[in-house]
N, C-alpha and C positions, 0 to 999 in steps of 0.2 A: 392337199397341196403342201409341199414342204419348203420351208424357207431355207436359203443357202446358209451353210455353216460358217460361223465367224472364223474358225481355224483355217478353213480353206482360203477364205478371202484374205486373211492376214498373211499367210505364207505366199500367196500369189502377188499381193499388192506390193510386197517388198521389192520386186523387180519391175514394177509397173512403170517407173520413170524411164526405163530403157526402151519401152515400146514406142513405135511410131504408128499413129492411128490415122487412117483415112476416113473421110466422110463424103459419101455420095449423096448429094441433095442438101442444099443450104437454105431451105425455107424455114418456116417456124420451128419445126422439130429439129431439123439439122442444126440450126443456129443454137438452139437450147442444148443439144448434145455437145456442140463445140464449146459452149460456156462451161458445162460440167467437166468435160475432159481437160480443158485448158486449166481450170482451177485445180485439177488433180496433178498438174505438172507434166501432162503428156504432150509430146510433140505431135502436131496435127498437120495433115494435108487435106485440103478441101477442094471438091469439084462440084460444079453445077452447070447445067446447060445454059443458064442465064448468066451472061457475062457480068451484069451488074452485081449479082450475088458473089461471083468469084472476086470481083474487084473489091468488094466490101469485106472479104475474108482476110483481114489484116490483123497484125498484133504480134506480140512476143510468142514464139513457138508455133506460129501459123504460117503455112505456105499454101497459096492457091496454085493448083496445077491446071494446065491447059487441056489435058485429055483425061478421060476416065481411066485409061489403061495405066497411067502413072500411079494410080492408087494401089495397084497390085504390088508395088514395091514396099508397101506398109506391112506391119505385122498383123493388124486387125483392120478391117474395113467395115464401117458402119453404114448401112443403107437406110437413108431417111427420105425415101421417095414417095410418090403419091399412092401408087396402087400396085397390084400384083404384076400387071403387064410391064410396068417400069422396072420392077425388081428383076423379072426374067430378062428384060433387055439389058439391064446393067450387068448382069452376070454372064449371060450367054450370047448377047448380041455382038454384032461386028464391033471390034474395038473394046469389047467388054472385059470384065475382070478374069473370067476363066481363060480366055485365049491369051491374055497378057501374062497371067501367072504361069501358064504352060510354057510360053516362050522364054520367060526369064528364069524359070526354075524355082520361083518363090512359092511359098505355101502360106499365104495369109489365111486368117479365119475371117470369113465373111459373116457379119452379124446383121441380120435384118431387124429393124425396129418398127417397120411400117405395119399397118393393119392390112392383112392379105387374105386371099382365098386359101383356106387351110389345105384343101386337096391339092391345089396347084403348088403350094409351098412344100408339101410333103414330097410331091413328085420332083420338084426342083432340087430339094435336098438329096434325094436318091441319085439324081443325075450327076450332081456335084460330087458325091461320094465316089461314084464310078470313075469320074474324070480326075479324081485326086485333089479336089478343092474342098476345104473344110467349110461347111455351111451350118450356121446356127441361127436361132431367132430369139429376140426379146421384144415382142410388141410391148409398148409402154402404155400403161393405164394412167392417164393424166393429161392435162393440157401442156402446151409448151411452157407456160408459166410455172406450173407445179413441177415440171421436169427441171427447169432451171434452178428452182429452189431446193432440189433434192427431195421433193415430197412425192414424186411419182412412183408407181409400182411396176417392176419389170416382170414379165411373164416369160420365163426362160425355158427353152427347149433345144435339145441337141445332144450330140455325143459328149460324154463326160470329159474326154481328153481335150476336145475342142473348146469346151467351156472353161476348162482349167487354163488353157492358153490365153483366153480372152478375159479371165477373171478380173484383172485390174480395170478393164473397160466396163464390165458389168457393174462392178462396185462403184466406180465413179459416176456412172449414169444413174443407177437406182440402188441406193443402199438397202431398200426394201424390195425383195424379190421372191418369187415362187418358182420352184423347179417342177416342170410338168412332163418330163420324159422326152419322147422322140420329137423331131422336127415336125411341125404341123399342129402339135398340141398347144403351143403358145398362141397361135392364130385362132384356134378353136376357143380357147379360154377368153381371148380378147374380144371376139364377137359376142360371146355370152355376157361379158362384162359391159360391153358397149350397148347391148340391148337394154339392160337395166339402167345404165347411166342415161341413155337417150330418153327413156320413158320418165326417168326422174326429172330431167330438164323440162320435158313437155308438161308434166304434172305441176311443176313449180310455175311455169309460165301461165298455165291455165288458172292456177290458184291466184296468182297476182292480178291477172286480168279480171277475174271474178270479184276479188276484193275491191279493186278499183271501181268496178261497176256498182258495187254496193255502197260506194262513197267513202271507202277507207283509203288512207294514204299508203301507197304501195311500199314506200321505204320503211315506214313505221310498222306496217304489217309484216314485212320481211323479218324484222326483229322478233315479232310474235311467232312466226313460223320456226325460226331457228331455235327458239326455246320451247317448242311444242312437241307433241308426240309425232308430228308429221316430219320431223327433222331428217334431212339427208345432207351429205357433204356438199352436194351441188349447190345448195343454198348459199354457202360461203364462197364458192368458186365463181358462180354465175349470177347469184342473186342480185347484187348491186347493179350489174349491167341491165338485168331485166327490169328491176324496179325503177331505175332512172331512165331507161331507154337510151342509154349511152353505151355504145358497143366497141369502144376502144379502151386499152390496146387489144388488138386482135390476138386471141389465144388458140382458137381452133375454128377452122372454116366450115361454113354450112355445107358446102359441096363435099367436104370430107366426111361429114356425118351422113350425108345421103349415100355416098359410096359405101360406107360401112353397113348401112341399113339395107341397101340392095343386096349385099353379100349375105347378111343375116337372113333375109327372106328367101334368097336362093338356096341356102343351106337347109332351111326349115322345109321348103317346098320339096327338096330332093328326098326328104325323109317323111313326107306326108304329114308334117306338123303345121297346123295353122297357128299364126301369131297375130291375133286380131289387133292388139294395141300397136304392135310394131307396124302393121300395115297402115293404120291411121297416121302414125307419126311420119312414116315415109311419104305418104301423100302430102302432108303439110310441107315437108322439105322439098318435094318435087315442085309444089306451088311456088315456093320461095325462089327456087332456081329459075323457074319459068318467068318470074317477074324481075330477074336480073340481080338477085341478092346472093348469088353463089359464093362470092368472096367475103360475105359478112361473117362476123363471129356467130357461132351456132347458138348463142344466147338470143339471136334475132328471132328465134322461134316464137318469142312472146309477141312480136309484131304480127306473125302469121295467125296466131290465135286471136289477137285483137281485131284482125280484119274479118274474122268469121262472124257475120251478123245475120240474124234471122230477120225475115221480112216482118214489118210491124203488123200486128193483128188488126184487121179491120173491125170497125165498131159493129156490134150486133144491130140488126134492124129493130126499130122501135116496135 
């Protein structure tokens, strides 16, 4: 994977302040995108089906719009919605971006930052190209918190000319990026990254629960882990949440992790590849959702593991 060149970014960023950027979806990731883009001095228009989120989208350089179609007036439209079906609906559905762009004669670059089914995103990109709408993707590796701090990594895919037009937005969102080729490859890379990341979260949760059962203080043991050969970055992002069992502020929802792992397992199954660890993790997430924890931070996986108790061994007969 190749990082974006500084010269390209510099030349494109010079005109970035003239861009108007739309954001479809103002949840955790959409709000973090707005923070990054606003800090870069870009003019923003925001839309969400949730009226409360639209109402909260206020501040200098921000305008909440009442319809999705109004975003087609922007130069770049960032899609930060939940899943592939919502991306398809936002682009191709009634009142969506494609129809609005065709009516107005505008040609925005639609940039999807959601984690999606790579095959469906590839097909959507092809349909958009035929219809004259520029479509690119940059799934974001990181939480809403790491994105807001400029620490997330962008997985960029799309036509070079479209990416050039969107370069100031790409740079504002993720200074660290990888270019991956055609639309769909960003989603493929994101699923593979999320597989490793999710299993890292699960391993950390299991290790903290085990240490606690052995009588160790989880917070002190977290410091041991961070300095040990077992280190992974997830320890610093989610470790304190897990060690203290305090899951606020919310950074990434458990149902979003489950959505991603369902996609991962579907993609693997289609290729005849077993992913045994991923299957176990997905089952734990399914259990959390079944118990009403879908909206919790994905660090809540530590509670799911703590609930896994073996029956006490009965005493052997004398």
